[in-house]
DOBAKE-363573 format. One record per residue (C-alpha): x, y, z; residue number from 1. Coordinates in nm, 3 decimals, decimal comma. Each point is the difference from the previous one (the first is absolute). Layout:
N
xx: X | yy: Y | zz: Z | n: NUM
...
//
This chain:
276
xx: 2,776 | yy: 3,023 | zz: 2,802 | n: 1
xx: -0,127 | yy: -0,361 | zz: 0,031 | n: 2
xx: -0,326 | yy: -0,106 | zz: -0,153 | n: 3
xx: -0,307 | yy: 0,013 | zz: 0,226 | n: 4
xx: -0,150 | yy: -0,333 | zz: 0,098 | n: 5
xx: -0,337 | yy: -0,068 | zz: -0,154 | n: 6
xx: -0,302 | yy: 0,020 | zz: 0,225 | n: 7
xx: -0,148 | yy: -0,338 | zz: 0,088 | n: 8
xx: -0,373 | yy: -0,071 | zz: 0,022 | n: 9
xx: -0,044 | yy: -0,306 | zz: 0,225 | n: 10
xx: -0,379 | yy: 0,032 | zz: -0,006 | n: 11
xx: -0,012 | yy: -0,052 | zz: -0,379 | n: 12
xx: 0,066 | yy: -0,375 | zz: -0,016 | n: 13
xx: 0,168 | yy: -0,287 | zz: 0,184 | n: 14
xx: 0,297 | yy: 0,032 | zz: -0,234 | n: 15
xx: 0,035 | yy: 0,365 | zz: 0,101 | n: 16
xx: -0,027 | yy: -0,102 | zz: 0,366 | n: 17
xx: 0,280 | yy: -0,254 | zz: -0,052 | n: 18
xx: 0,224 | yy: 0,275 | zz: -0,141 | n: 19
xx: -0,094 | yy: 0,238 | zz: 0,280 | n: 20
xx: 0,110 | yy: -0,249 | zz: 0,268 | n: 21
xx: 0,315 | yy: -0,083 | zz: -0,193 | n: 22
xx: 0,103 | yy: 0,366 | zz: -0,001 | n: 23
xx: -0,107 | yy: 0,051 | zz: 0,364 | n: 24
xx: 0,198 | yy: -0,294 | zz: 0,139 | n: 25
xx: 0,298 | yy: 0,067 | zz: -0,227 | n: 26
xx: 0,025 | yy: 0,358 | zz: 0,126 | n: 27
xx: -0,053 | yy: -0,102 | zz: 0,363 | n: 28
xx: 0,311 | yy: -0,214 | zz: -0,037 | n: 29
xx: 0,196 | yy: 0,279 | zz: -0,169 | n: 30
xx: 0,039 | yy: -0,179 | zz: -0,334 | n: 31
xx: 0,004 | yy: 0,148 | zz: -0,348 | n: 32
xx: -0,138 | yy: -0,194 | zz: -0,294 | n: 33
xx: 0,358 | yy: -0,075 | zz: -0,105 | n: 34
xx: 0,080 | yy: -0,130 | zz: 0,349 | n: 35
xx: -0,301 | yy: -0,229 | zz: -0,004 | n: 36
xx: 0,067 | yy: -0,122 | zz: -0,353 | n: 37
xx: 0,349 | yy: -0,101 | zz: 0,106 | n: 38
xx: -0,151 | yy: -0,230 | zz: 0,264 | n: 39
xx: -0,271 | yy: -0,157 | zz: -0,219 | n: 40
xx: -0,024 | yy: -0,188 | zz: -0,330 | n: 41
xx: -0,198 | yy: 0,282 | zz: -0,160 | n: 42
xx: 0,157 | yy: 0,316 | zz: -0,144 | n: 43
xx: -0,046 | yy: 0,364 | zz: 0,097 | n: 44
xx: -0,226 | yy: 0,080 | zz: -0,297 | n: 45
xx: -0,230 | yy: -0,291 | zz: 0,082 | n: 46
xx: -0,026 | yy: 0,106 | zz: 0,364 | n: 47
xx: -0,065 | yy: 0,361 | zz: -0,098 | n: 48
xx: -0,279 | yy: -0,103 | zz: -0,237 | n: 49
xx: -0,156 | yy: -0,226 | zz: 0,265 | n: 50
xx: 0,003 | yy: 0,285 | zz: 0,252 | n: 51
xx: -0,196 | yy: 0,220 | zz: -0,240 | n: 52
xx: -0,222 | yy: -0,290 | zz: -0,119 | n: 53
xx: 0,123 | yy: 0,047 | zz: -0,356 | n: 54
xx: 0,064 | yy: -0,371 | zz: -0,050 | n: 55
xx: -0,144 | yy: -0,328 | zz: 0,132 | n: 56
xx: 0,161 | yy: -0,135 | zz: 0,315 | n: 57
xx: 0,257 | yy: -0,255 | zz: -0,122 | n: 58
xx: -0,029 | yy: -0,356 | zz: 0,122 | n: 59
xx: 0,222 | yy: -0,061 | zz: 0,301 | n: 60
xx: 0,040 | yy: 0,365 | zz: 0,098 | n: 61
xx: -0,257 | yy: -0,014 | zz: 0,279 | n: 62
xx: 0,177 | yy: -0,292 | zz: 0,167 | n: 63
xx: 0,337 | yy: 0,174 | zz: -0,035 | n: 64
xx: -0,132 | yy: 0,318 | zz: 0,161 | n: 65
xx: -0,170 | yy: -0,184 | zz: 0,286 | n: 66
xx: 0,322 | yy: -0,186 | zz: 0,076 | n: 67
xx: 0,235 | yy: 0,298 | zz: -0,038 | n: 68
xx: -0,213 | yy: 0,245 | zz: 0,200 | n: 69
xx: -0,132 | yy: -0,269 | zz: 0,239 | n: 70
xx: -0,339 | yy: 0,146 | zz: -0,085 | n: 71
xx: -0,214 | yy: -0,280 | zz: 0,138 | n: 72
xx: -0,145 | yy: -0,100 | zz: -0,336 | n: 73
xx: -0,164 | yy: 0,333 | zz: -0,085 | n: 74
xx: 0,143 | yy: 0,008 | zz: -0,353 | n: 75
xx: -0,108 | yy: -0,359 | zz: -0,064 | n: 76
xx: -0,355 | yy: 0,079 | zz: 0,110 | n: 77
xx: -0,013 | yy: 0,313 | zz: -0,216 | n: 78
xx: 0,135 | yy: -0,192 | zz: -0,299 | n: 79
xx: -0,282 | yy: -0,255 | zz: 0,030 | n: 80
xx: -0,260 | yy: 0,278 | zz: 0,020 | n: 81
xx: 0,156 | yy: 0,178 | zz: -0,298 | n: 82
xx: -0,018 | yy: -0,327 | zz: -0,194 | n: 83
xx: -0,375 | yy: -0,028 | zz: 0,067 | n: 84
xx: -0,053 | yy: 0,369 | zz: -0,073 | n: 85
xx: 0,126 | yy: -0,056 | zz: -0,355 | n: 86
xx: -0,313 | yy: -0,203 | zz: -0,077 | n: 87
xx: -0,343 | yy: 0,154 | zz: -0,068 | n: 88
xx: -0,256 | yy: -0,013 | zz: 0,281 | n: 89
xx: -0,200 | yy: -0,278 | zz: -0,161 | n: 90
xx: 0,296 | yy: -0,240 | zz: 0,000 | n: 91
xx: 0,167 | yy: 0,097 | zz: 0,327 | n: 92
xx: -0,189 | yy: -0,249 | zz: 0,219 | n: 93
xx: 0,094 | yy: -0,282 | zz: -0,238 | n: 94
xx: 0,366 | yy: 0,104 | zz: 0,015 | n: 95
xx: -0,018 | yy: -0,015 | zz: 0,379 | n: 96
xx: -0,147 | yy: -0,351 | zz: -0,005 | n: 97
xx: 0,204 | yy: -0,155 | zz: -0,282 | n: 98
xx: 0,326 | yy: -0,040 | zz: 0,202 | n: 99
xx: -0,196 | yy: -0,180 | zz: 0,274 | n: 100
xx: -0,149 | yy: -0,268 | zz: -0,226 | n: 101
xx: 0,116 | yy: -0,360 | zz: 0,024 | n: 102
xx: -0,150 | yy: -0,095 | zz: -0,340 | n: 103
xx: -0,059 | yy: 0,219 | zz: -0,306 | n: 104
xx: -0,223 | yy: -0,108 | zz: -0,289 | n: 105
xx: -0,010 | yy: 0,230 | zz: -0,302 | n: 106
xx: -0,138 | yy: 0,031 | zz: -0,350 | n: 107
xx: 0,176 | yy: 0,251 | zz: -0,224 | n: 108
xx: -0,161 | yy: 0,112 | zz: -0,323 | n: 109
xx: 0,232 | yy: 0,293 | zz: -0,068 | n: 110
xx: 0,369 | yy: 0,031 | zz: 0,089 | n: 111
xx: 0,192 | yy: -0,265 | zz: 0,189 | n: 112
xx: -0,068 | yy: 0,033 | zz: 0,375 | n: 113
xx: 0,213 | yy: 0,271 | zz: 0,158 | n: 114
xx: 0,162 | yy: -0,242 | zz: 0,244 | n: 115
xx: 0,125 | yy: -0,206 | zz: -0,298 | n: 116
xx: 0,119 | yy: 0,281 | zz: -0,227 | n: 117
xx: 0,362 | yy: 0,048 | zz: -0,098 | n: 118
xx: 0,121 | yy: 0,359 | zz: -0,005 | n: 119
xx: 0,017 | yy: 0,037 | zz: -0,378 | n: 120
xx: -0,355 | yy: -0,125 | zz: -0,042 | n: 121
xx: -0,131 | yy: 0,200 | zz: 0,294 | n: 122
xx: 0,150 | yy: 0,328 | zz: -0,119 | n: 123
xx: -0,131 | yy: -0,056 | zz: -0,354 | n: 124
xx: -0,349 | yy: -0,073 | zz: 0,134 | n: 125
xx: 0,006 | yy: 0,312 | zz: 0,218 | n: 126
xx: 0,104 | yy: 0,219 | zz: -0,292 | n: 127
xx: -0,301 | yy: -0,126 | zz: -0,191 | n: 128
xx: -0,234 | yy: 0,052 | zz: 0,293 | n: 129
xx: 0,140 | yy: 0,341 | zz: 0,098 | n: 130
xx: 0,080 | yy: 0,161 | zz: -0,337 | n: 131
xx: 0,037 | yy: 0,352 | zz: 0,143 | n: 132
xx: 0,219 | yy: -0,095 | zz: 0,296 | n: 133
xx: 0,367 | yy: 0,096 | zz: -0,003 | n: 134
xx: 0,280 | yy: -0,248 | zz: 0,068 | n: 135
xx: 0,017 | yy: 0,089 | zz: 0,372 | n: 136
xx: -0,369 | yy: -0,075 | zz: 0,045 | n: 137
xx: 0,033 | yy: -0,329 | zz: -0,187 | n: 138
xx: 0,295 | yy: -0,098 | zz: 0,219 | n: 139
xx: -0,191 | yy: 0,097 | zz: 0,314 | n: 140
xx: -0,298 | yy: -0,216 | zz: -0,090 | n: 141
xx: 0,225 | yy: -0,290 | zz: -0,099 | n: 142
xx: 0,196 | yy: 0,016 | zz: 0,326 | n: 143
xx: -0,330 | yy: -0,023 | zz: 0,187 | n: 144
xx: -0,106 | yy: -0,300 | zz: -0,207 | n: 145
xx: 0,338 | yy: -0,168 | zz: 0,032 | n: 146
xx: -0,016 | yy: 0,034 | zz: 0,379 | n: 147
xx: -0,302 | yy: -0,234 | zz: -0,005 | n: 148
xx: 0,218 | yy: -0,275 | zz: -0,141 | n: 149
xx: 0,223 | yy: -0,022 | zz: 0,306 | n: 150
xx: -0,236 | yy: -0,235 | zz: 0,186 | n: 151
xx: 0,042 | yy: -0,260 | zz: -0,274 | n: 152
xx: 0,367 | yy: -0,018 | zz: 0,101 | n: 153
xx: -0,069 | yy: -0,013 | zz: 0,374 | n: 154
xx: 0,056 | yy: -0,299 | zz: 0,230 | n: 155
xx: -0,376 | yy: -0,071 | zz: -0,002 | n: 156
xx: -0,138 | yy: 0,109 | zz: -0,340 | n: 157
xx: -0,371 | yy: -0,032 | zz: -0,073 | n: 158
xx: -0,123 | yy: -0,276 | zz: -0,227 | n: 159
xx: -0,097 | yy: 0,166 | zz: -0,330 | n: 160
xx: -0,221 | yy: -0,152 | zz: -0,271 | n: 161
xx: -0,053 | yy: 0,214 | zz: -0,310 | n: 162
xx: -0,217 | yy: -0,060 | zz: -0,304 | n: 163
xx: 0,132 | yy: 0,201 | zz: -0,295 | n: 164
xx: -0,234 | yy: 0,083 | zz: -0,286 | n: 165
xx: 0,153 | yy: -0,080 | zz: -0,339 | n: 166
xx: -0,042 | yy: 0,370 | zz: -0,075 | n: 167
xx: 0,267 | yy: 0,074 | zz: 0,264 | n: 168
xx: 0,257 | yy: -0,208 | zz: -0,188 | n: 169
xx: -0,097 | yy: 0,088 | zz: -0,357 | n: 170
xx: -0,013 | yy: 0,378 | zz: 0,042 | n: 171
xx: 0,364 | yy: 0,106 | zz: -0,014 | n: 172
xx: 0,117 | yy: 0,260 | zz: 0,251 | n: 173
xx: 0,356 | yy: 0,126 | zz: -0,044 | n: 174
xx: 0,066 | yy: -0,210 | zz: -0,310 | n: 175
xx: 0,066 | yy: -0,371 | zz: -0,065 | n: 176
xx: 0,323 | yy: -0,028 | zz: 0,198 | n: 177
xx: -0,151 | yy: 0,160 | zz: 0,310 | n: 178
xx: -0,305 | yy: -0,223 | zz: -0,027 | n: 179
xx: 0,220 | yy: -0,309 | zz: -0,032 | n: 180
xx: 0,192 | yy: 0,097 | zz: 0,314 | n: 181
xx: -0,326 | yy: 0,071 | zz: 0,182 | n: 182
xx: -0,135 | yy: -0,344 | zz: -0,082 | n: 183
xx: 0,331 | yy: -0,160 | zz: 0,101 | n: 184
xx: -0,028 | yy: 0,181 | zz: 0,334 | n: 185
xx: -0,349 | yy: -0,142 | zz: 0,057 | n: 186
xx: 0,125 | yy: -0,349 | zz: -0,084 | n: 187
xx: 0,282 | yy: 0,042 | zz: 0,252 | n: 188
xx: -0,236 | yy: 0,124 | zz: 0,271 | n: 189
xx: -0,241 | yy: -0,290 | zz: -0,050 | n: 190
xx: 0,265 | yy: -0,270 | zz: -0,009 | n: 191
xx: 0,008 | yy: -0,031 | zz: 0,377 | n: 192
xx: -0,270 | yy: -0,087 | zz: 0,255 | n: 193
xx: -0,119 | yy: 0,353 | zz: 0,078 | n: 194
xx: -0,169 | yy: 0,100 | zz: -0,328 | n: 195
xx: -0,215 | yy: -0,148 | zz: -0,275 | n: 196
xx: -0,096 | yy: 0,146 | zz: -0,337 | n: 197
xx: -0,282 | yy: -0,094 | zz: -0,235 | n: 198
xx: -0,081 | yy: 0,137 | zz: -0,344 | n: 199
xx: -0,358 | yy: 0,068 | zz: -0,104 | n: 200
xx: 0,012 | yy: -0,033 | zz: -0,381 | n: 201
xx: -0,234 | yy: 0,183 | zz: -0,234 | n: 202
xx: -0,147 | yy: -0,339 | zz: -0,091 | n: 203
xx: -0,148 | yy: -0,027 | zz: 0,352 | n: 204
xx: -0,263 | yy: 0,258 | zz: -0,103 | n: 205
xx: -0,183 | yy: 0,235 | zz: 0,231 | n: 206
xx: 0,001 | yy: 0,003 | zz: 0,378 | n: 207
xx: -0,147 | yy: 0,193 | zz: 0,293 | n: 208
xx: 0,289 | yy: 0,240 | zz: 0,059 | n: 209
xx: 0,039 | yy: 0,141 | zz: -0,352 | n: 210
xx: 0,107 | yy: 0,364 | zz: -0,006 | n: 211
xx: 0,168 | yy: 0,002 | zz: 0,340 | n: 212
xx: 0,267 | yy: -0,163 | zz: 0,213 | n: 213
xx: -0,054 | yy: -0,140 | zz: 0,349 | n: 214
xx: 0,216 | yy: -0,100 | zz: 0,293 | n: 215
xx: -0,113 | yy: -0,220 | zz: 0,287 | n: 216
xx: 0,192 | yy: 0,027 | zz: 0,327 | n: 217
xx: -0,008 | yy: -0,274 | zz: 0,263 | n: 218
xx: 0,127 | yy: 0,052 | zz: 0,356 | n: 219
xx: 0,085 | yy: -0,236 | zz: 0,281 | n: 220
xx: -0,201 | yy: 0,202 | zz: 0,252 | n: 221
xx: -0,256 | yy: 0,201 | zz: -0,199 | n: 222
xx: -0,272 | yy: -0,052 | zz: -0,261 | n: 223
xx: 0,077 | yy: 0,001 | zz: -0,373 | n: 224
xx: -0,032 | yy: 0,329 | zz: -0,192 | n: 225
xx: -0,018 | yy: 0,066 | zz: -0,373 | n: 226
xx: 0,138 | yy: 0,296 | zz: -0,192 | n: 227
xx: -0,160 | yy: 0,065 | zz: -0,340 | n: 228
xx: 0,174 | yy: 0,246 | zz: -0,230 | n: 229
xx: -0,068 | yy: 0,161 | zz: -0,337 | n: 230
xx: 0,146 | yy: 0,305 | zz: -0,174 | n: 231
xx: 0,047 | yy: 0,287 | zz: 0,247 | n: 232
xx: -0,195 | yy: -0,154 | zz: 0,285 | n: 233
xx: -0,029 | yy: -0,294 | zz: 0,234 | n: 234
xx: -0,218 | yy: -0,136 | zz: 0,277 | n: 235
xx: 0,075 | yy: -0,206 | zz: 0,309 | n: 236
xx: -0,274 | yy: -0,258 | zz: 0,063 | n: 237
xx: -0,033 | yy: -0,117 | zz: 0,360 | n: 238
xx: -0,362 | yy: -0,106 | zz: 0,048 | n: 239
xx: -0,038 | yy: -0,381 | zz: 0,006 | n: 240
xx: -0,253 | yy: -0,003 | zz: -0,284 | n: 241
xx: 0,217 | yy: 0,211 | zz: -0,233 | n: 242
xx: 0,314 | yy: -0,196 | zz: 0,085 | n: 243
xx: -0,176 | yy: -0,332 | zz: -0,060 | n: 244
xx: -0,135 | yy: 0,114 | zz: -0,338 | n: 245
xx: 0,343 | yy: 0,125 | zz: -0,113 | n: 246
xx: 0,169 | yy: -0,318 | zz: 0,122 | n: 247
xx: -0,241 | yy: -0,216 | zz: -0,200 | n: 248
xx: 0,067 | yy: 0,206 | zz: -0,315 | n: 249
xx: 0,373 | yy: -0,043 | zz: 0,058 | n: 250
xx: -0,032 | yy: -0,375 | zz: 0,061 | n: 251
xx: -0,188 | yy: -0,046 | zz: -0,327 | n: 252
xx: 0,258 | yy: 0,208 | zz: -0,187 | n: 253
xx: 0,283 | yy: -0,201 | zz: 0,156 | n: 254
xx: -0,168 | yy: -0,326 | zz: -0,104 | n: 255
xx: -0,026 | yy: 0,125 | zz: -0,361 | n: 256
xx: 0,372 | yy: 0,091 | zz: -0,016 | n: 257
xx: 0,273 | yy: -0,236 | zz: -0,114 | n: 258
xx: 0,142 | yy: -0,222 | zz: 0,278 | n: 259
xx: 0,318 | yy: 0,135 | zz: 0,162 | n: 260
xx: 0,252 | yy: -0,223 | zz: -0,179 | n: 261
xx: -0,173 | yy: 0,046 | zz: -0,333 | n: 262
xx: -0,001 | yy: 0,375 | zz: 0,066 | n: 263
xx: 0,376 | yy: -0,003 | zz: 0,055 | n: 264
xx: 0,051 | yy: -0,181 | zz: -0,330 | n: 265
xx: -0,227 | yy: 0,255 | zz: -0,169 | n: 266
xx: 0,201 | yy: 0,287 | zz: 0,150 | n: 267
xx: 0,332 | yy: -0,151 | zz: -0,111 | n: 268
xx: -0,132 | yy: -0,024 | zz: -0,357 | n: 269
xx: -0,115 | yy: 0,362 | zz: 0,012 | n: 270
xx: 0,341 | yy: 0,104 | zz: 0,135 | n: 271
xx: 0,185 | yy: -0,180 | zz: -0,278 | n: 272
xx: -0,225 | yy: 0,160 | zz: -0,262 | n: 273
xx: 0,093 | yy: 0,342 | zz: 0,136 | n: 274
xx: 0,370 | yy: -0,085 | zz: 0,001 | n: 275
xx: -0,002 | yy: -0,108 | zz: -0,363 | n: 276
//
């Protein structure tokens, strides 16, 4: 006797709803999981786990399903919602706005910004931040973070200017070799016209954003917003007075940091120290 199919619960989450529609449309077309796997780039086990929401939706699967089933984009829309659902409520509005920004200005006092992280560094940082999470959970969170990086490789990427606190570079995550590769990645990203990096050295002293990280988002057709984040929480600032105050604090911090070219030299020296 064949194994019974597991019951699906589409009301539980967007990921569950994605799996529910995958099974529904697959069965309407008389296809088994093996049949569908033979037509796609993803294997039977992956498809089975997506149907039951036991794994994150792999990148590219939504587009494949929409094209194969001629589904009118339903899987692509659900994938985007599932991506946002992975973030806590307090950061979800920021995640909706970030892909729309034309210019991104950021100060990072902790890890390297998620959009600039290499996989080795990102996974190591997540293991530190989620010490009780299993490997599947770590991979799920990383896949969500990595998806944010796709816009940097788009035809019209945003202009990104990041000020890195010296603490970000000095505190090793993943070991010296991982840190060296992470810094090399930042140097590569900021070599072209779409990104700039500055380093705020310890010698610069105190500043108005100590203890948190902030991101300022500029849009071509909407007012600037600011996202301020600390451990376990964040806040989106939209009122003109709050945005102006945060922008002034960022401008002063940026002025205290090393100039861009000097920052790149500083980062190369730090990278070589890690390599040796």
